C-alpha positions, 0 to 999 in steps of 0.5 A: 551534551546539549543544553536541553540534556544539561537542564534535564540532568539538573532537573533530576536533582542530587547532582554532585562532582566527580574529580578524576585524578589520572597518573602523570597529571601532576595533581590536576584533575578533571571534574564531571557532574551527574546525579549521584545515584548508587547506579550512576556512582557504580557505573562512573567508577566502573568506566574509569576503573583502570584509567583513574588513579583516584576518583573523589565524589562530592555533593555541591557543598563539597561533602564527601560521597565516596572515594575510589582508587585504581581498579574501581575499589571504593576506599571511603564512603562515609554513608554506609547505607549508600555504600551498601546500595552502590555495591550491588551495581559495582560488584558485577562490573568489577567481576567482569560480569557486566559492562558499565552502563552509559548515562548522562555526564557533564563536564564542569565546563559544560555546566559552567557555560549553562550557569553563565548563560542563565546569569547573563539572562538575569542580569539583562532582565534586571538592567531592562527593569531599571 
């Protein structure tokens, strides 16, 4: 993913983390970031339905958005209004009627590189002002 795409994704707001746990990874997980819209959540679950044992999605403050298990089933979604918005996108994927759609997803490492570069630019500007 390019830096421009990362900035565009950040500009959309509502970013959250998706921690993907896979069998045999001894509790390790891979983190992804993307805008947590109902459609994106459903597509991410659908894309990882049979490769992930568990997916935990949180906002930037680590508040649970939803949790799914192998097969793409939502097990926990504290915001029931959000859950009702996810289901119409997820059910056709679960039933095999549609394929999960591709959408921009960044790894934690990609986003961290952008944040580190921004921090470096700010620090350089502050040093120049001294």
